[in-house]
CHARMM-style PDB file with segment names, atoms N, HN, CA, C and O in Angstrom:
ATOM      1  N   MET     1     -80.362  30.001  81.029  1.00  0.00      PROA
ATOM      2  CA  MET     1     -80.455  30.661  78.997  1.00  0.00      PROA
ATOM      3  C   MET     1     -81.252  29.529  78.597  1.00  0.00      PROA
ATOM      4  O   MET     1     -82.417  29.869  78.393  1.00  0.00      PROA
ATOM      5  N   LEU     2     -81.112  28.750  78.481  1.00  0.00      PROA
ATOM      6  HN  LEU     2     -80.165  28.474  78.647  1.00  0.00      PROA
ATOM      7  CA  LEU     2     -81.765  28.154  77.653  1.00  0.00      PROA
ATOM      8  C   LEU     2     -82.725  27.738  77.965  1.00  0.00      PROA
ATOM      9  O   LEU     2     -83.706  27.853  77.229  1.00  0.00      PROA
ATOM     10  N   GLN     3     -82.781  27.220  78.949  1.00  0.00      PROA
ATOM     11  HN  GLN     3     -81.984  27.127  79.547  1.00  0.00      PROA
ATOM     12  CA  GLN     3     -84.395  26.597  79.553  1.00  0.00      PROA
ATOM     13  C   GLN     3     -85.256  28.202  80.478  1.00  0.00      PROA
ATOM     14  O   GLN     3     -86.113  28.003  81.339  1.00  0.00      PROA
ATOM     15  N   ARG     4     -84.971  29.152  80.220  1.00  0.00      PROA
ATOM     16  HN  ARG     4     -84.275  29.314  79.520  1.00  0.00      PROA
ATOM     17  CA  ARG     4     -85.442  30.492  80.111  1.00  0.00      PROA
ATOM     18  C   ARG     4     -86.200  30.185  78.577  1.00  0.00      PROA
ATOM     19  O   ARG     4     -87.342  29.747  78.440  1.00  0.00      PROA
ATOM     20  N   PHE     5     -85.426  30.471  77.690  1.00  0.00      PROA
ATOM     21  HN  PHE     5     -84.498  30.827  77.802  1.00  0.00      PROA
ATOM     22  CA  PHE     5     -85.993  30.117  76.475  1.00  0.00      PROA
ATOM     23  C   PHE     5     -87.525  29.312  75.497  1.00  0.00      PROA
ATOM     24  O   PHE     5     -88.365  29.654  74.665  1.00  0.00      PROA
ATOM     25  N   LEU     6     -87.016  27.753  76.512  1.00  0.00      PROA
ATOM     26  HN  LEU     6     -86.333  27.475  77.188  1.00  0.00      PROA
ATOM     27  CA  LEU     6     -88.145  27.300  75.883  1.00  0.00      PROA
ATOM     28  C   LEU     6     -89.126  26.808  77.155  1.00  0.00      PROA
ATOM     29  O   LEU     6     -89.794  25.778  77.247  1.00  0.00      PROA
ATOM     30  N   VAL     7     -89.006  27.665  77.886  1.00  0.00      PROA
ATOM     31  HN  VAL     7     -88.464  28.502  77.811  1.00  0.00      PROA
ATOM     32  CA  VAL     7     -90.081  28.028  79.266  1.00  0.00      PROA
ATOM     33  C   VAL     7     -91.016  29.157  79.088  1.00  0.00      PROA
ATOM     34  O   VAL     7     -92.191  29.150  79.453  1.00  0.00      PROA
ATOM     35  N   GLU     8     -90.678  29.689  78.765  1.00  0.00      PROA
ATOM     36  HN  GLU     8     -89.723  29.695  78.469  1.00  0.00      PROA
ATOM     37  CA  GLU     8     -91.350  31.490  78.181  1.00  0.00      PROA
ATOM     38  C   GLU     8     -92.504  30.573  76.854  1.00  0.00      PROA
ATOM     39  O   GLU     8     -92.447  29.623  76.073  1.00  0.00      PROA
ATOM     40  N   GLU     9     -93.529  31.718  77.340  1.00  0.00      PROA
ATOM     41  HN  GLU     9     -93.574  32.490  77.975  1.00  0.00      PROA
ATOM     42  CA  GLU     9     -94.374  32.063  76.041  1.00  0.00      PROA
ATOM     43  C   GLU     9     -95.493  32.322  75.737  1.00  0.00      PROA
ATOM     44  O   GLU     9     -96.641  31.889  75.637  1.00  0.00      PROA
ATOM     45  N   ASP    10     -94.252  33.935  75.496  1.00  0.00      PROA
ATOM     46  HN  ASP    10     -93.319  34.287  75.577  1.00  0.00      PROA
ATOM     47  CA  ASP    10     -95.123  35.317  75.027  1.00  0.00      PROA
ATOM     48  C   ASP    10     -95.950  35.204  73.773  1.00  0.00      PROA
ATOM     49  O   ASP    10     -97.086  35.329  73.316  1.00  0.00      PROA
ATOM     50  N   GLY    11     -94.510  34.844  73.448  1.00  0.00      PROA
ATOM     51  HN  GLY    11     -93.587  34.742  73.820  1.00  0.00      PROA
ATOM     52  CA  GLY    11     -95.372  34.643  71.605  1.00  0.00      PROA
ATOM     53  C   GLY    11     -96.403  33.273  70.867  1.00  0.00      PROA
ATOM     54  O   GLY    11     -96.915  33.081  69.764  1.00  0.00      PROA
ATOM     55  N   ILE    12     -96.355  32.709  71.849  1.00  0.00      PROA
ATOM     56  HN  ILE    12     -95.940  32.864  72.745  1.00  0.00      PROA
ATOM     57  CA  ILE    12     -97.323  31.307  71.003  1.00  0.00      PROA
ATOM     58  C   ILE    12     -98.819  31.465  70.462  1.00  0.00      PROA
ATOM     59  O   ILE    12     -99.252  30.867  69.477  1.00  0.00      PROA
ATOM     60  N   ASN    13     -99.735  32.595  71.459  1.00  0.00      PROA
ATOM     61  HN  ASN    13     -99.384  33.081  72.259  1.00  0.00      PROA
ATOM     62  CA  ASN    13    -100.886  32.466  70.945  1.00  0.00      PROA
ATOM     63  C   ASN    13    -100.726  33.594  69.085  1.00  0.00      PROA
ATOM     64  O   ASN    13    -101.670  33.868  68.344  1.00  0.00      PROA
ATOM     65  N   SER    14     -99.262  33.971  68.880  1.00  0.00      PROA
ATOM     66  HN  SER    14     -98.495  33.749  69.482  1.00  0.00      PROA
ATOM     67  CA  SER    14     -98.964  35.290  67.420  1.00  0.00      PROA
ATOM     68  C   SER    14     -98.637  33.705  66.526  1.00  0.00      PROA
ATOM     69  O   SER    14     -98.880  33.601  65.324  1.00  0.00      PROA
ATOM     70  N   VAL    15     -98.216  32.872  67.135  1.00  0.00      PROA
ATOM     71  HN  VAL    15     -98.019  32.956  68.112  1.00  0.00      PROA
ATOM     72  CA  VAL    15     -97.675  32.102  66.417  1.00  0.00      PROA
ATOM     73  C   VAL    15     -98.948  31.104  65.173  1.00  0.00      PROA
ATOM     74  O   VAL    15     -99.138  31.004  63.961  1.00  0.00      PROA
ATOM     75  N   GLU    16     -99.595  30.496  66.615  1.00  0.00      PROA
ATOM     76  HN  GLU    16     -99.441  30.577  67.600  1.00  0.00      PROA
ATOM     77  CA  GLU    16    -100.719  29.604  66.354  1.00  0.00      PROA
ATOM     78  C   GLU    16    -102.233  30.192  65.508  1.00  0.00      PROA
ATOM     79  O   GLU    16    -103.028  29.557  64.815  1.00  0.00      PROA
ATOM     80  N   TYR    17    -102.219  31.624  65.894  1.00  0.00      PROA
ATOM     81  HN  TYR    17    -101.573  32.140  66.457  1.00  0.00      PROA
ATOM     82  CA  TYR    17    -103.113  32.804  65.212  1.00  0.00      PROA
ATOM     83  C   TYR    17    -102.317  32.534  62.947  1.00  0.00      PROA
ATOM     84  O   TYR    17    -102.587  32.387  61.755  1.00  0.00      PROA
ATOM     85  N   GLY    18    -101.301  32.671  64.001  1.00  0.00      PROA
ATOM     86  HN  GLY    18    -101.081  32.791  64.969  1.00  0.00      PROA
ATOM     87  CA  GLY    18    -101.079  32.439  62.301  1.00  0.00      PROA
ATOM     88  C   GLY    18    -100.859  31.336  61.725  1.00  0.00      PROA
ATOM     89  O   GLY    18    -102.071  31.127  61.778  1.00  0.00      PROA
ATOM     90  N   LEU    19    -100.590  30.707  61.378  1.00  0.00      PROA
ATOM     91  HN  LEU    19     -99.605  30.877  61.335  1.00  0.00      PROA
ATOM     92  CA  LEU    19    -100.711  29.534  60.990  1.00  0.00      PROA
ATOM     93  C   LEU    19    -102.272  29.487  60.720  1.00  0.00      PROA
ATOM     94  O   LEU    19    -102.689  29.377  59.567  1.00  0.00      PROA
ATOM     95  N   ILE    20    -103.120  29.572  61.797  1.00  0.00      PROA
ATOM     96  HN  ILE    20    -102.781  29.662  62.733  1.00  0.00      PROA
ATOM     97  CA  ILE    20    -104.625  29.219  61.568  1.00  0.00      PROA
ATOM     98  C   ILE    20    -105.100  30.241  60.377  1.00  0.00      PROA
ATOM     99  O   ILE    20    -105.917  29.806  59.566  1.00  0.00      PROA
ATOM    100  N   GLY    21    -104.638  31.529  60.248  1.00  0.00      PROA
ATOM    101  HN  GLY    21    -103.973  31.882  60.907  1.00  0.00      PROA
ATOM    102  CA  GLY    21    -104.865  31.990  59.456  1.00  0.00      PROA
ATOM    103  C   GLY    21    -103.829  31.847  58.302  1.00  0.00      PROA
ATOM    104  O   GLY    21    -104.118  32.734  57.500  1.00  0.00      PROA
ATOM    105  N   THR    22    -103.242  31.463  58.052  1.00  0.00      PROA
ATOM    106  HN  THR    22    -103.007  30.742  58.704  1.00  0.00      PROA
ATOM    107  CA  THR    22    -102.597  30.626  56.909  1.00  0.00      PROA
ATOM    108  C   THR    22    -102.714  29.063  56.023  1.00  0.00      PROA
ATOM    109  O   THR    22    -102.104  28.640  55.041  1.00  0.00      PROA
ATOM    110  N   LEU    23    -104.002  28.359  57.055  1.00  0.00      PROA
ATOM    111  HN  LEU    23    -104.497  28.702  57.853  1.00  0.00      PROA
ATOM    112  CA  LEU    23    -104.630  27.183  57.029  1.00  0.00      PROA
ATOM    113  C   LEU    23    -105.838  27.661  56.351  1.00  0.00      PROA
ATOM    114  O   LEU    23    -106.408  26.780  55.707  1.00  0.00      PROA
ATOM    115  N   ILE    24    -106.407  28.876  56.323  1.00  0.00      PROA
ATOM    116  HN  ILE    24    -105.944  29.592  56.846  1.00  0.00      PROA
ATOM    117  CA  ILE    24    -107.352  29.155  55.874  1.00  0.00      PROA
ATOM    118  C   ILE    24    -107.072  29.759  54.586  1.00  0.00      PROA
ATOM    119  O   ILE    24    -107.757  29.624  53.572  1.00  0.00      PROA
ATOM    120  N   ALA    25    -105.502  30.758  54.769  1.00  0.00      PROA
ATOM    121  HN  ALA    25    -104.945  30.868  55.592  1.00  0.00      PROA
ATOM    122  CA  ALA    25    -105.696  31.418  53.291  1.00  0.00      PROA
ATOM    123  C   ALA    25    -105.586  29.973  52.457  1.00  0.00      PROA
ATOM    124  O   ALA    25    -106.346  29.818  51.502  1.00  0.00      PROA
ATOM    125  N   LEU    26    -104.776  29.062  52.763  1.00  0.00      PROA
ATOM    126  HN  LEU    26    -104.158  29.188  53.539  1.00  0.00      PROA
ATOM    127  CA  LEU    26    -104.838  27.817  51.960  1.00  0.00      PROA
ATOM    128  C   LEU    26    -106.180  27.348  51.862  1.00  0.00      PROA
ATOM    129  O   LEU    26    -106.215  26.338  51.159  1.00  0.00      PROA
ATOM    130  N   ALA    27    -107.061  27.616  52.202  1.00  0.00      PROA
ATOM    131  HN  ALA    27    -107.032  28.437  52.773  1.00  0.00      PROA
ATOM    132  CA  ALA    27    -108.207  26.326  52.028  1.00  0.00      PROA
ATOM    133  C   ALA    27    -108.694  27.681  50.635  1.00  0.00      PROA
ATOM    134  O   ALA    27    -108.461  27.546  49.434  1.00  0.00      PROA
ATOM    135  N   CYS    28    -109.388  28.887  51.290  1.00  0.00      PROA
ATOM    136  HN  CYS    28    -109.577  28.997  52.265  1.00  0.00      PROA
ATOM    137  CA  CYS    28    -109.482  29.915  50.677  1.00  0.00      PROA
ATOM    138  C   CYS    28    -108.935  29.684  48.684  1.00  0.00      PROA
ATOM    139  O   CYS    28    -109.599  29.246  47.745  1.00  0.00      PROA
ATOM    140  N   LEU    29    -107.769  30.109  48.722  1.00  0.00      PROA
ATOM    141  HN  LEU    29    -107.229  30.464  49.484  1.00  0.00      PROA
ATOM    142  CA  LEU    29    -106.771  29.423  47.576  1.00  0.00      PROA
ATOM    143  C   LEU    29    -106.776  27.727  46.792  1.00  0.00      PROA
ATOM    144  O   LEU    29    -106.278  27.377  45.722  1.00  0.00      PROA
ATOM    145  N   ALA    30    -107.434  27.042  47.672  1.00  0.00      PROA
ATOM    146  HN  ALA    30    -107.838  27.327  48.541  1.00  0.00      PROA
ATOM    147  CA  ALA    30    -107.934  26.023  47.003  1.00  0.00      PROA
ATOM    148  C   ALA    30    -109.454  25.857  46.821  1.00  0.00      PROA
ATOM    149  O   ALA    30    -109.669  25.277  45.757  1.00  0.00      PROA
ATOM    150  N   SER    31    -110.209  26.062  47.266  1.00  0.00      PROA
ATOM    151  HN  SER    31    -110.034  26.533  48.130  1.00  0.00      PROA
ATOM    152  CA  SER    31    -111.357  26.782  47.008  1.00  0.00      PROA
ATOM    153  C   SER    31    -112.216  27.336  45.354  1.00  0.00      PROA
ATOM    154  O   SER    31    -113.190  27.041  44.661  1.00  0.00      PROA
ATOM    155  N   LEU    32    -110.701  28.599  45.403  1.00  0.00      PROA
ATOM    156  HN  LEU    32    -109.910  28.838  45.966  1.00  0.00      PROA
ATOM    157  CA  LEU    32    -110.806  28.691  44.396  1.00  0.00      PROA
ATOM    158  C   LEU    32    -110.504  28.530  42.700  1.00  0.00      PROA
ATOM    159  O   LEU    32    -110.707  29.132  41.646  1.00  0.00      PROA
ATOM    160  N   GLY    33    -109.750  27.035  43.327  1.00  0.00      PROA
ATOM    161  HN  GLY    33    -109.585  26.546  44.184  1.00  0.00      PROA
ATOM    162  CA  GLY    33    -109.632  26.588  41.802  1.00  0.00      PROA
ATOM    163  C   GLY    33    -110.601  25.468  41.592  1.00  0.00      PROA
ATOM    164  O   GLY    33    -110.368  24.854  40.551  1.00  0.00      PROA
ATOM    165  N   LEU    34    -112.170  24.788  42.652  1.00  0.00      PROA
ATOM    166  HN  LEU    34    -112.359  25.287  43.498  1.00  0.00      PROA
ATOM    167  CA  LEU    34    -112.814  24.304  42.109  1.00  0.00      PROA
ATOM    168  C   LEU    34    -113.985  25.433  41.569  1.00  0.00      PROA
ATOM    169  O   LEU    34    -114.905  25.219  40.780  1.00  0.00      PROA
ATOM    170  N   ILE    35    -113.674  26.554  42.183  1.00  0.00      PROA
ATOM    171  HN  ILE    35    -112.926  26.728  42.823  1.00  0.00      PROA
ATOM    172  CA  ILE    35    -115.149  27.253  41.770  1.00  0.00      PROA
ATOM    173  C   ILE    35    -114.961  27.784  40.616  1.00  0.00      PROA
ATOM    174  O   ILE    35    -115.830  28.236  39.870  1.00  0.00      PROA
ATOM    175  N   ARG    36    -113.468  27.729  40.390  1.00  0.00      PROA
ATOM    176  HN  ARG    36    -112.762  27.362  40.996  1.00  0.00      PROA
ATOM    177  CA  ARG    36    -113.564  29.062  39.080  1.00  0.00      PROA
ATOM    178  C   ARG    36    -113.155  27.454  37.849  1.00  0.00      PROA
ATOM    179  O   ARG    36    -112.570  27.788  36.818  1.00  0.00      PROA
ATOM    180  N   SER    37    -113.420  26.092  37.980  1.00  0.00      PROA
ATOM    181  HN  SER    37    -113.895  25.821  38.818  1.00  0.00      PROA
ATOM    182  CA  SER    37    -114.243  25.308  37.135  1.00  0.00      PROA
ATOM    183  C   SER    37    -115.565  25.658  36.928  1.00  0.00      PROA
ATOM    184  O   SER    37    -115.872  26.086  35.816  1.00  0.00      PROA
ATOM    185  N   ALA    38    -116.645  25.528  38.040  1.00  0.00      PROA
ATOM    186  HN  ALA    38    -116.395  25.181  38.944  1.00  0.00      PROA
ATOM    187  CA  ALA    38    -117.747  25.002  38.150  1.00  0.00      PROA
ATOM    188  C   ALA    38    -118.065  26.676  37.359  1.00  0.00      PROA
ATOM    189  O   ALA    38    -119.115  26.889  36.752  1.00  0.00      PROA
ATOM    190  N   LEU    39    -117.513  27.209  37.436  1.00  0.00      PROA
ATOM    191  HN  LEU    39    -116.660  27.037  37.929  1.00  0.00      PROA
ATOM    192  CA  LEU    39    -118.282  28.592  36.576  1.00  0.00      PROA
ATOM    193  C   LEU    39    -117.755  28.357  35.381  1.00  0.00      PROA
ATOM    194  O   LEU    39    -118.481  28.353  34.387  1.00  0.00      PROA
ATOM    195  N   GLN    40    -116.683  28.173  35.314  1.00  0.00      PROA
ATOM    196  HN  GLN    40    -116.093  28.176  36.121  1.00  0.00      PROA
ATOM    197  CA  GLN    40    -116.530  28.127  33.732  1.00  0.00      PROA
ATOM    198  C   GLN    40    -117.377  27.134  32.826  1.00  0.00      PROA
ATOM    199  O   GLN    40    -117.824  27.072  31.681  1.00  0.00      PROA
ATOM    200  N   THR    41    -117.343  26.497  33.837  1.00  0.00      PROA
ATOM    201  HN  THR    41    -116.980  26.548  34.767  1.00  0.00      PROA
ATOM    202  CA  THR    41    -118.487  24.677  32.732  1.00  0.00      PROA
ATOM    203  C   THR    41    -119.870  25.639  32.499  1.00  0.00      PROA
ATOM    204  O   THR    41    -120.405  25.648  31.390  1.00  0.00      PROA
ATOM    205  N   THR    42    -120.417  26.456  33.633  1.00  0.00      PROA
ATOM    206  HN  THR    42    -119.983  26.449  34.534  1.00  0.00      PROA
ATOM    207  CA  THR    42    -121.577  26.955  33.427  1.00  0.00      PROA
ATOM    208  C   THR    42    -121.697  28.189  32.870  1.00  0.00      PROA
ATOM    209  O   THR    42    -122.892  28.410  32.675  1.00  0.00      PROA
ATOM    210  N   PHE    43    -120.791  29.385  32.413  1.00  0.00      PROA
ATOM    211  HN  PHE    43    -119.820  29.206  32.571  1.00  0.00      PROA
ATOM    212  CA  PHE    43    -120.390  30.481  31.154  1.00  0.00      PROA
ATOM    213  C   PHE    43    -120.597  30.337  30.447  1.00  0.00      PROA
ATOM    214  O   PHE    43    -121.310  31.163  29.876  1.00  0.00      PROA
ATOM    215  N   ILE    44    -120.069  28.814  29.584  1.00  0.00      PROA
ATOM    216  HN  ILE    44    -119.489  28.143  30.048  1.00  0.00      PROA
ATOM    217  CA  ILE    44    -119.917  27.741  28.706  1.00  0.00      PROA
ATOM    218  C   ILE    44    -120.661  27.343  27.952  1.00  0.00      PROA
ATOM    219  O   ILE    44    -120.708  27.380  26.722  1.00  0.00      PROA
ATOM    220  N   ALA    45    -121.572  26.748  29.051  1.00  0.00      PROA
ATOM    221  HN  ALA    45    -121.533  26.717  30.050  1.00  0.00      PROA
ATOM    222  CA  ALA    45    -123.232  25.839  28.333  1.00  0.00      PROA
ATOM    223  C   ALA    45    -124.117  27.659  28.359  1.00  0.00      PROA
ATOM    224  O   ALA    45    -124.544  28.056  27.275  1.00  0.00      PROA
ATOM    225  N   TRP    46    -124.257  28.370  29.327  1.00  0.00      PROA
ATOM    226  HN  TRP    46    -123.910  28.047  30.208  1.00  0.00      PROA
ATOM    227  CA  TRP    46    -125.292  29.627  29.396  1.00  0.00      PROA
ATOM    228  C   TRP    46    -124.905  29.790  27.321  1.00  0.00      PROA
ATOM    229  O   TRP    46    -125.745  29.711  26.424  1.00  0.00      PROA
ATOM    230  N   SER    47    -123.339  30.029  27.169  1.00  0.00      PROA
ATOM    231  HN  SER    47    -122.656  30.093  27.897  1.00  0.00      PROA
ATOM    232  CA  SER    47    -123.148  30.805  25.925  1.00  0.00      PROA
ATOM    233  C   SER    47    -123.424  29.842  24.949  1.00  0.00      PROA
ATOM    234  O   SER    47    -123.660  29.909  23.743  1.00  0.00      PROA
ATOM    235  N   SER    48    -123.362  29.186  25.531  1.00  0.00      PROA
ATOM    236  HN  SER    48    -123.170  29.131  26.511  1.00  0.00      PROA
ATOM    237  CA  SER    48    -124.007  27.519  24.167  1.00  0.00      PROA
ATOM    238  C   SER    48    -125.325  27.434  23.429  1.00  0.00      PROA
ATOM    239  O   SER    48    -125.643  27.230  22.257  1.00  0.00      PROA
ATOM    240  N   SER    49    -126.156  27.735  24.879  1.00  0.00      PROA
ATOM    241  HN  SER    49    -125.898  27.901  25.831  1.00  0.00      PROA
ATOM    242  CA  SER    49    -127.086  27.833  24.412  1.00  0.00      PROA
ATOM    243  C   SER    49    -128.856  29.467  23.911  1.00  0.00      PROA
ATOM    244  O   SER    49    -130.064  29.647  23.749  1.00  0.00      PROA
ATOM    245  N   MET    50    -127.598  30.028  23.935  1.00  0.00      PROA
ATOM    246  HN  MET    50    -126.617  29.882  24.067  1.00  0.00      PROA
ATOM    247  CA  MET    50    -127.802  31.230  23.379  1.00  0.00      PROA
ATOM    248  C   MET    50    -127.547  31.587  22.405  1.00  0.00      PROA
ATOM    249  OT1 MET    50    -127.824  32.741  22.078  1.00  0.00      PROA
TER     250      MET     50
END
C-alpha cells in the first residue's frame, strides 16, 4: 500500500501549479513594496514643486 502511494503521480501537476502560483504571488507582493516607495518619492517631489 505504501509503495503504491509513493509511485502514484496523479496530484503532482496540481501541486506544481500551486507552488508556481504561490511564487508568482510572492514576487508580486515583493515588487509592490518597491513600486510603492518609488511612487511615494515621485509624488512628494511633484507636490513640492507645485
